[in-house]
C-alpha positions, -999 to 999 in steps of 0.1 A, spaced: 766 -579 -734 732 -570 -747 710 -549 -723 673 -550 -728 656 -518 -716 626 -496 -723 617 -462 -708 581 -473 -706 590 -487 -671 582 -451 -660 545 -459 -664 549 -475 -630 552 -443 -609 533 -450 -577 532 -421 -552 524 -440 -519 540 -468 -500 529 -480 -465 561 -479 -444 564 -476 -407 528 -467 -403 530 -439 -427 523 -433 -464 556 -423 -479 571 -420 -514 580 -455 -526 616 -467 -524 609 -485 -557 607 -456 -581 615 -448 -618 648 -431 -610 663 -465 -600 664 -477 -636 675 -443 -648 706 -443 -625 715 -478 -639 711 -467 -676 731 -435 -669 760 -456 -655 759 -481 -683 762 -453 -708 789 -435 -688 811 -466 -687 801 -477 -722 790 -512 -710 769 -533 -734 745 -525 -762 711 -513 -751 682 -527 -772 644 -523 -770 624 -554 -761 602 -573 -785 567 -575 -771 548 -608 -765 513 -620 -757 505 -633 -722 509 -670 -731 545 -672 -718 536 -655 -685 508 -679 -681 533 -707 -679 540 -696 -643 511 -673 -634 475 -680 -628 452 -665 -655 427 -650 -630 456 -633 -612 469 -617 -644 433 -606 -651 432 -590 -617 464 -571 -623 451 -559 -656 418 -546 -643 426 -537 -606 431 -499 -611 400 -495 -632 379 -515 -607 394 -495 -578 384 -462 -595 350 -475 -605 344 -483 -568 349 -447 -560 382 -450 -540 403 -418 -542 438 -430 -533 460 -456 -549 449 -492 -545 463 -506 -513 450 -537 -495 433 -531 -462 425 -567 -454 438 -601 -465 431 -638 -458 453 -651 -430 453 -678 -403 417 -689 -395 404 -667 -424 411 -689 -453 381 -688 -476 399 -695 -509 377 -674 -532 385 -639 -545 358 -615 -534 338 -595 -560 345 -562 -541 379 -548 -553 389 -539 -517 386 -575 -508 400 -588 -541 432 -568 -538 437 -582 -504 432 -617 -517 460 -614 -542 485 -594 -521 513 -608 -499 522 -574 -484 502 -542 -480 531 -518 -486 528 -521 -524 501 -499 -540 487 -503 -575 480 -473 -597 475 -464 -634 504 -478 -654 513 -505 -630 499 -533 -651 515 -519 -683 549 -516 -666 548 -550 -650 538 -566 -684 568 -547 -700 592 -560 -673 582 -596 -680 588 -589 -718 622 -575 -710 631 -606 -691 617 -628 -719 639 -610 -744 669 -618 -723 659 -654 -720 656 -656 -758 691 -642 -763 705 -669 -740 685 -696 -757 699 -683 -790 735 -689 -779 745 -656 -763 769 -660 -733 752 -632 -713 725 -606 -713 710 -581 -688 673 -576 -686 669 -542 -669 634 -550 -655 613 -525 -635 592 -532 -615 612 -561 -600 596 -596 -598 611 -621 -573 585 -616 -546 556 -623 -570 542 -658 -566 519 -677 -590 489 -656 -578 503 -630 -554 519 -596 -556 538 -575 -531 573 -563 -522 571 -541 -553 566 -572 -575 537 -581 -598 550 -606 -624 579 -629 -615 603 -618 -643 631 -644 -634 606 -672 -632 590 -663 -665 625 -663 -681 634 -696 -665 603 -713 -678 609 -698 -713 644 -713 -713 631 -747 -704 604 -744 -731 632 -735 -756 652 -767 -748 671 -762 -716 668 -791 -692 682 -776 -661 680 -739 -652 695 -724 -620 683 -692 -604 707 -674 -581 690 -647 -561 715 -622 -547 689 -596 -537 690 -587 -500 654 -600 -496 644 -636 -500 629 -644 -534 598 -660 -519 578 -659 -551 605 -676 -571 609 -703 -544 572 -710 -543 568 -713 -581 595 -739 -584 594 -755 -549 582 -789 -561 602 -791 -593 636 -807 -601 643 -788 -634 650 -755 -616 675 -751 -588 668 -720 -567 696 -706 -545 689 -674 -525 713 -653 -503 693 -630 -481 686 -614 -448 673 -638 -421 635 -638 -424 634 -636 -386 647 -601 -391 637 -589 -425 609 -589 -452 593 -611 -464 595 -627 -429 574 -659 -435 596 -677 -460 633 -681 -466 646 -704 -438 676 -726 -444 655 -757 -437 633 -751 -468 648 -776 -492 619 -782 -516 592 -808 -516 582 -838 -537 603 -840 -568 618 -806 -559 633 -818 -526 670 -808 -526 666 -782 -554 659 -753 -531 688 -737 -510 684 -707 -488 713 -688 -471 697 -666 -445 723 -642 -430 722 -619 -400 723 -581 -396 757 -567 -403 768 -594 -427 800 -583 -445 813 -596 -478 837 -622 -464 807 -640 -448 783 -633 -477 809 -645 -503 813 -678 -485 776 -684 -489 779 -674 -525 807 -699 -531 786 -727 -517 757 -717 -539 779 -716 -570 792 -751 -562 756 -763 -561 749 -746 -594 779 -764 -609 769 -797 -594 734 -793 -608 747 -795 -643 731 -762 -652 723 -754 -688 715 -717 -682 718 -694 -651 695 -666 -642 708 -641 -616 681 -622 -598 703 -591 -594 693 -571 -564 720 -547 -552 703 -538 -520 730 -558 -502 750 -525 -504 761 -511 -470 742 -478 -475 709 -492 -489 680 -477 -469 660 -509 -464 685 -536 -458 712 -545 -433 741 -561 -452 775 -543 -455 787 -550 -491 809 -523 -506 811 -512 -542 842 -532 -551 825 -564 -537 800 -563 -565 828 -564 -591 843 -594 -573 812 -615 -572 804 -607 -608 838 -624 -616 829 -654 -594 797 -659 -614 815 -656 -647 840 -683 -635 811 -709 -638 813 -705 -676 775 -709 -679 753 -688 -702 739 -662 -678 709 -638 -678 710 -610 -652 675 -599 -643 672 -566 -623 655 -569 -589 660 -545 -559 685 -518 -549 673 -486 -533 703 -464 -525 698 -445 -558 731 -427 -557 750 -460 -559 726 -484 -575 739 -477 -610 776 -481 -599 769 -514 -581 749 -530 -610 775 -520 -635 802 -533 -613 786 -568 -613 783 -567 -651 818 -555 -656 832 -580 -631 814 -607 -651 825 -594 -685 861 -588 -675 867 -622 -658 
Protein backbone atom coordinates (compact mmCIF):
# COMPACT_ATOMS: atom_id res chain seq x y z
CA UNK A 1 0.00 0.00 0.00
CA UNK A 2 1.34 3.43 -0.93
CA UNK A 3 1.10 6.07 1.79
CA UNK A 4 1.06 9.75 0.83
CA UNK A 5 2.50 12.05 3.48
CA UNK A 6 4.38 15.30 3.86
CA UNK A 7 5.85 16.82 7.00
CA UNK A 8 4.58 20.20 5.80
CA UNK A 9 1.36 19.40 7.67
CA UNK A 10 3.23 20.85 10.66
CA UNK A 11 2.55 24.32 9.23
CA UNK A 12 -0.86 23.92 10.86
CA UNK A 13 0.13 24.31 14.50
CA UNK A 14 -2.60 26.32 16.17
CA UNK A 15 -2.16 27.06 19.86
CA UNK A 16 -5.76 27.74 20.90
CA UNK A 17 -9.04 25.87 20.82
CA UNK A 18 -12.27 26.97 22.48
CA UNK A 19 -13.35 24.03 24.64
CA UNK A 20 -15.59 24.02 27.69
CA UNK A 21 -15.48 27.80 27.94
CA UNK A 22 -11.68 27.87 27.97
CA UNK A 23 -8.93 28.40 25.44
CA UNK A 24 -6.94 25.17 25.54
CA UNK A 25 -4.22 23.55 23.39
CA UNK A 26 -5.98 21.98 20.40
CA UNK A 27 -6.73 18.27 20.39
CA UNK A 28 -5.94 18.36 16.65
CA UNK A 29 -2.18 18.90 16.66
CA UNK A 30 0.91 17.94 14.60
CA UNK A 31 1.93 15.04 16.83
CA UNK A 32 -1.15 13.11 15.66
CA UNK A 33 0.34 12.50 12.23
CA UNK A 34 3.78 11.89 13.68
CA UNK A 35 2.48 9.03 15.84
CA UNK A 36 0.91 7.45 12.76
CA UNK A 37 4.10 7.75 10.69
CA UNK A 38 6.21 6.36 13.53
CA UNK A 39 3.95 3.30 13.79
CA UNK A 40 3.92 2.79 10.02
CA UNK A 41 7.72 2.77 10.01
CA UNK A 42 7.98 0.58 13.11
CA UNK A 43 5.76 -2.08 11.57
CA UNK A 44 7.10 -1.55 8.05
CA UNK A 45 3.66 -1.02 6.55
CA UNK A 46 3.50 0.50 3.07
CA UNK A 47 5.75 2.80 1.08
CA UNK A 48 5.66 6.46 2.12
CA UNK A 49 5.77 8.88 -0.83
CA UNK A 50 5.64 12.66 -1.12
CA UNK A 51 2.59 14.25 -2.77
CA UNK A 52 2.55 15.87 -6.16
CA UNK A 53 1.16 19.39 -5.87
CA UNK A 54 -1.83 20.70 -7.86
CA UNK A 55 -3.52 24.00 -8.60
CA UNK A 56 -6.86 24.86 -7.01
CA UNK A 57 -9.00 23.69 -9.92
CA UNK A 58 -9.67 20.24 -8.47
CA UNK A 59 -10.66 21.70 -5.09
CA UNK A 60 -13.02 24.09 -6.84
CA UNK A 61 -15.00 21.09 -8.05
CA UNK A 62 -16.47 20.84 -4.54
CA UNK A 63 -15.64 24.16 -2.82
CA UNK A 64 -16.84 27.70 -3.44
CA UNK A 65 -14.16 29.98 -4.92
CA UNK A 66 -14.89 32.85 -2.51
CA UNK A 67 -14.58 30.44 0.42
CA UNK A 68 -11.15 29.22 -0.69
CA UNK A 69 -10.10 32.84 -1.15
CA UNK A 70 -11.25 33.54 2.41
CA UNK A 71 -9.15 30.66 3.76
CA UNK A 72 -6.12 31.88 1.85
CA UNK A 73 -6.31 35.46 3.14
CA UNK A 74 -7.99 35.09 6.55
CA UNK A 75 -4.84 35.18 8.67
CA UNK A 76 -3.39 38.17 6.84
CA UNK A 77 -6.70 40.05 7.08
CA UNK A 78 -6.98 39.18 10.78
CA UNK A 79 -3.53 40.55 11.48
CA UNK A 80 -4.15 43.65 9.36
CA UNK A 81 -7.23 44.39 11.47
CA UNK A 82 -4.99 44.52 14.55
CA UNK A 83 -6.25 41.41 16.35
CA UNK A 84 -3.60 39.85 18.59
CA UNK A 85 -4.75 36.26 19.13
CA UNK A 86 -5.48 33.52 16.65
CA UNK A 87 -8.50 34.03 14.42
CA UNK A 88 -11.61 32.66 16.14
CA UNK A 89 -15.20 33.49 15.23
CA UNK A 90 -17.03 35.58 17.82
CA UNK A 91 -20.34 35.76 15.95
CA UNK A 92 -22.07 33.87 13.16
CA UNK A 93 -25.31 33.96 11.19
CA UNK A 94 -27.98 31.83 12.83
CA UNK A 95 -31.74 31.54 13.04
CA UNK A 96 -33.41 34.90 12.33
CA UNK A 97 -29.99 36.38 11.40
CA UNK A 98 -29.61 35.04 7.89
CA UNK A 99 -28.26 37.86 5.74
CA UNK A 100 -26.45 35.76 3.16
CA UNK A 101 -23.54 38.14 2.47
CA UNK A 102 -20.00 37.79 3.88
CA UNK A 103 -19.12 41.00 5.75
CA UNK A 104 -16.12 43.12 4.82
CA UNK A 105 -14.81 43.11 8.41
CA UNK A 106 -12.76 39.95 9.03
CA UNK A 107 -14.34 39.37 12.45
CA UNK A 108 -17.71 39.05 10.73
CA UNK A 109 -16.36 37.24 7.70
CA UNK A 110 -14.77 34.45 9.70
CA UNK A 111 -18.10 33.93 11.47
CA UNK A 112 -19.91 33.81 8.14
CA UNK A 113 -17.75 30.92 6.95
CA UNK A 114 -17.46 28.95 10.20
CA UNK A 115 -19.71 26.15 11.45
CA UNK A 116 -18.11 25.96 14.89
CA UNK A 117 -16.12 28.48 16.89
CA UNK A 118 -13.74 25.99 18.48
CA UNK A 119 -11.44 25.97 15.43
CA UNK A 120 -8.95 28.81 15.19
CA UNK A 121 -7.02 29.92 12.11
CA UNK A 122 -3.39 30.99 12.26
CA UNK A 123 -0.37 31.34 10.01
CA UNK A 124 0.19 28.11 8.12
CA UNK A 125 -3.42 26.92 8.29
CA UNK A 126 -4.17 27.60 4.63
CA UNK A 127 -0.92 26.06 3.45
CA UNK A 128 -1.47 22.88 5.49
CA UNK A 129 -5.12 22.57 4.44
CA UNK A 130 -4.15 22.97 0.77
CA UNK A 131 -1.45 20.31 1.25
CA UNK A 132 -3.94 17.91 2.87
CA UNK A 133 -6.21 18.21 -0.16
CA UNK A 134 -3.25 17.48 -2.44
CA UNK A 135 -2.38 14.44 -0.32
CA UNK A 136 -5.94 13.18 -0.82
CA UNK A 137 -5.81 13.90 -4.55
CA UNK A 138 -2.60 11.90 -4.91
CA UNK A 139 -4.35 8.97 -3.29
CA UNK A 140 -7.34 9.35 -5.61
CA UNK A 141 -5.04 9.37 -8.61
CA UNK A 142 -3.37 6.15 -7.45
CA UNK A 143 -6.76 4.42 -7.21
CA UNK A 144 -7.81 5.79 -10.60
CA UNK A 145 -4.55 4.44 -12.05
CA UNK A 146 -5.42 0.90 -10.95
CA UNK A 147 -3.95 0.54 -7.46
CA UNK A 148 -5.97 -1.65 -5.09
CA UNK A 149 -5.44 0.62 -2.10
CA UNK A 150 -3.72 3.75 -0.83
CA UNK A 151 -3.59 5.79 2.37
CA UNK A 152 -3.66 9.59 2.27
CA UNK A 153 -2.30 10.71 5.63
CA UNK A 154 -4.07 14.07 5.58
CA UNK A 155 -3.71 16.69 8.26
CA UNK A 156 -5.72 18.77 8.97
CA UNK A 157 -8.73 16.48 8.54
CA UNK A 158 -11.60 17.40 6.24
CA UNK A 159 -14.97 15.71 6.71
CA UNK A 160 -16.63 18.58 8.61
CA UNK A 161 -15.78 21.11 5.89
CA UNK A 162 -18.75 21.92 3.65
CA UNK A 163 -18.76 23.69 0.30
CA UNK A 164 -18.23 27.05 2.00
CA UNK A 165 -17.80 26.33 5.74
CA UNK A 166 -14.95 25.29 8.03
CA UNK A 167 -14.97 23.94 11.56
CA UNK A 168 -14.37 20.79 13.57
CA UNK A 169 -10.65 21.21 12.71
CA UNK A 170 -11.52 20.92 9.00
CA UNK A 171 -11.01 23.46 6.19
CA UNK A 172 -11.02 21.61 2.85
CA UNK A 173 -13.00 18.39 2.53
CA UNK A 174 -10.24 15.99 1.54
CA UNK A 175 -12.49 12.96 1.04
CA UNK A 176 -14.98 14.94 -1.07
CA UNK A 177 -12.22 16.39 -3.24
CA UNK A 178 -10.85 12.87 -3.76
CA UNK A 179 -14.29 11.45 -4.60
CA UNK A 180 -14.93 14.13 -7.21
CA UNK A 181 -11.48 13.53 -8.70
CA UNK A 182 -12.26 9.83 -9.08
CA UNK A 183 -15.52 10.65 -10.82
CA UNK A 184 -13.75 13.10 -13.11
CA UNK A 185 -11.23 10.36 -13.93
CA UNK A 186 -13.90 7.92 -15.07
CA UNK A 187 -15.53 6.30 -12.05
CA UNK A 188 -19.32 6.29 -12.22
CA UNK A 189 -20.17 5.39 -8.62
CA UNK A 190 -18.01 6.29 -5.63
CA UNK A 191 -18.89 5.39 -2.05
CA UNK A 192 -17.61 7.22 1.02
CA UNK A 193 -17.61 5.27 4.28
CA UNK A 194 -17.08 7.59 7.24
CA UNK A 195 -15.98 5.66 10.33
CA UNK A 196 -14.92 8.72 12.34
CA UNK A 197 -16.72 9.10 15.68
CA UNK A 198 -18.16 12.44 14.56
CA UNK A 199 -20.65 12.75 11.74
CA UNK A 200 -19.16 13.88 8.44
CA UNK A 201 -21.61 16.74 8.04
CA UNK A 202 -19.55 18.47 5.37
CA UNK A 203 -19.29 15.39 3.18
CA UNK A 204 -23.00 14.71 3.56
CA UNK A 205 -23.96 18.24 2.57
CA UNK A 206 -21.68 18.28 -0.49
CA UNK A 207 -23.22 15.13 -2.00
CA UNK A 208 -26.71 15.22 -0.46
CA UNK A 209 -28.56 15.77 -3.74
CA UNK A 210 -26.40 13.49 -5.89
CA UNK A 211 -26.78 9.85 -6.92
CA UNK A 212 -23.19 9.24 -8.07
CA UNK A 213 -21.79 9.28 -4.51
CA UNK A 214 -23.12 7.06 -1.72
CA UNK A 215 -22.33 8.42 1.74
CA UNK A 216 -22.51 6.14 4.79
CA UNK A 217 -21.52 7.48 8.22
CA UNK A 218 -21.24 5.66 11.58
CA UNK A 219 -21.07 8.22 14.38
CA UNK A 220 -22.15 9.40 17.79
CA UNK A 221 -25.80 10.40 17.99
CA UNK A 222 -25.97 14.13 17.15
CA UNK A 223 -28.31 14.61 20.11
CA UNK A 224 -25.26 13.87 22.25
CA UNK A 225 -22.21 14.80 20.20
CA UNK A 226 -20.64 17.30 17.78
CA UNK A 227 -21.61 18.50 15.18
CA UNK A 228 -25.11 18.25 16.76
CA UNK A 229 -27.22 19.69 13.95
CA UNK A 230 -26.78 17.05 11.25
CA UNK A 231 -26.38 13.28 11.20
CA UNK A 232 -29.82 11.88 11.99
CA UNK A 233 -30.87 8.49 10.69
CA UNK A 234 -33.78 10.10 8.85
CA UNK A 235 -31.45 12.12 6.57
CA UNK A 236 -31.61 10.06 3.37
CA UNK A 237 -30.65 12.61 0.71
CA UNK A 238 -32.86 14.79 -1.43
CA UNK A 239 -33.81 15.06 -5.08
CA UNK A 240 -31.67 12.74 -7.18
CA UNK A 241 -29.69 11.98 -4.03
CA UNK A 242 -32.60 10.49 -2.12
CA UNK A 243 -31.58 7.06 -0.86
CA UNK A 244 -27.86 7.70 -1.32
CA UNK A 245 -27.21 9.01 2.20
CA UNK A 246 -27.23 6.66 5.20
CA UNK A 247 -26.45 7.66 8.78
CA UNK A 248 -25.95 5.28 11.69
CA UNK A 249 -26.16 7.41 14.82
CA UNK A 250 -25.12 5.41 17.87
CA UNK A 251 -25.46 6.11 21.62
CA UNK A 252 -22.84 6.73 24.32
CA UNK A 253 -21.00 3.59 25.35
CA UNK A 254 -21.36 1.84 21.98
CA UNK A 255 -19.14 -1.25 21.85
CA UNK A 256 -17.73 -3.00 18.82
CA UNK A 257 -20.44 -5.66 18.61
CA UNK A 258 -23.07 -2.94 18.11
CA UNK A 259 -20.83 -0.72 15.97
CA UNK A 260 -19.81 -3.59 13.69
CA UNK A 261 -23.45 -4.51 13.03
CA UNK A 262 -23.96 -0.98 11.70
CA UNK A 263 -20.76 -1.35 9.67
CA UNK A 264 -22.01 -4.61 8.14
CA UNK A 265 -25.19 -2.89 7.01
CA UNK A 266 -23.22 0.00 5.50
CA UNK A 267 -20.90 -2.42 3.68
CA UNK A 268 -23.89 -4.22 2.19
CA UNK A 269 -25.25 -0.92 0.91
CA UNK A 270 -21.86 -0.12 -0.60
CA UNK A 271 -21.87 -3.48 -2.39
CA UNK A 272 -25.45 -3.04 -3.59
CA UNK A 273 -24.55 0.44 -4.92
CA UNK A 274 -22.23 -1.12 -7.49
CA UNK A 275 -19.31 0.91 -6.20
CA UNK A 276 -16.37 1.55 -8.55
CA UNK A 277 -14.15 3.00 -5.84
CA UNK A 278 -14.41 3.36 -2.07
CA UNK A 279 -13.11 6.16 0.13
CA UNK A 280 -12.85 5.49 3.85
CA UNK A 281 -12.86 8.62 6.00
CA UNK A 282 -10.62 7.02 8.59
CA UNK A 283 -11.15 8.57 11.97
CA UNK A 284 -9.98 6.38 14.86
CA UNK A 285 -11.59 8.50 17.58
CA UNK A 286 -14.01 5.60 18.11
CA UNK A 287 -11.28 4.23 20.40
CA UNK A 288 -12.33 3.60 24.00
CA UNK A 289 -9.80 6.05 25.46
CA UNK A 290 -10.16 8.88 22.95
CA UNK A 291 -10.56 12.15 24.91
CA UNK A 292 -13.43 13.65 22.86
CA UNK A 293 -15.70 10.70 22.04
CA UNK A 294 -17.80 8.07 23.78
CA UNK A 295 -17.50 4.82 21.81
CA UNK A 296 -15.67 1.82 23.25
CA UNK A 297 -13.73 0.21 20.40
CA UNK A 298 -10.53 -1.59 21.40
CA UNK A 299 -7.29 -1.79 19.42
CA UNK A 300 -8.00 -5.25 17.98
CA UNK A 301 -11.39 -4.08 16.70
CA UNK A 302 -9.66 -1.78 14.21
CA UNK A 303 -7.85 -4.75 12.67
CA UNK A 304 -11.13 -6.63 12.37
CA UNK A 305 -12.99 -3.89 10.56
CA UNK A 306 -10.06 -3.30 8.23
CA UNK A 307 -10.51 -6.91 7.11
CA UNK A 308 -14.26 -6.41 6.70
CA UNK A 309 -13.64 -3.48 4.36
CA UNK A 310 -11.10 -5.51 2.37
CA UNK A 311 -13.67 -8.28 1.87
CA UNK A 312 -15.63 -5.93 -0.41
CA UNK A 313 -12.81 -6.29 -2.95
CA UNK A 314 -13.26 -2.68 -4.09
CA UNK A 315 -10.34 -0.31 -4.81
CA UNK A 316 -10.06 1.66 -1.58
CA UNK A 317 -8.55 4.98 -0.56
CA UNK A 318 -8.15 5.61 3.16
CA UNK A 319 -8.21 9.32 4.03
CA UNK A 320 -7.12 10.34 7.53
CA UNK A 321 -9.70 12.15 9.63
CA UNK A 322 -9.87 12.26 13.45
CA UNK A 323 -8.36 10.41 16.38
CA UNK A 324 -7.06 12.27 19.41
CA UNK A 325 -5.71 9.76 21.93
CA UNK A 326 -2.21 10.33 20.65
CA UNK A 327 -0.59 7.38 22.41
CA UNK A 328 -2.81 4.95 20.49
CA UNK A 329 -3.72 6.79 17.29
CA UNK A 330 -0.81 5.28 15.36
CA UNK A 331 -1.56 1.76 16.57
CA UNK A 332 -5.21 1.96 15.64
CA UNK A 333 -4.65 3.50 12.19
CA UNK A 334 -2.04 0.89 11.28
CA UNK A 335 -4.27 -1.88 12.65
CA UNK A 336 -6.95 -0.86 10.12
CA UNK A 337 -4.44 -0.81 7.27
CA UNK A 338 -2.87 -4.14 8.26
CA UNK A 339 -6.30 -5.71 8.70
CA UNK A 340 -7.14 -4.55 5.18
CA UNK A 341 -3.84 -5.68 3.64
CA UNK A 342 -3.74 -9.06 5.41
CA UNK A 343 -7.33 -10.05 4.60
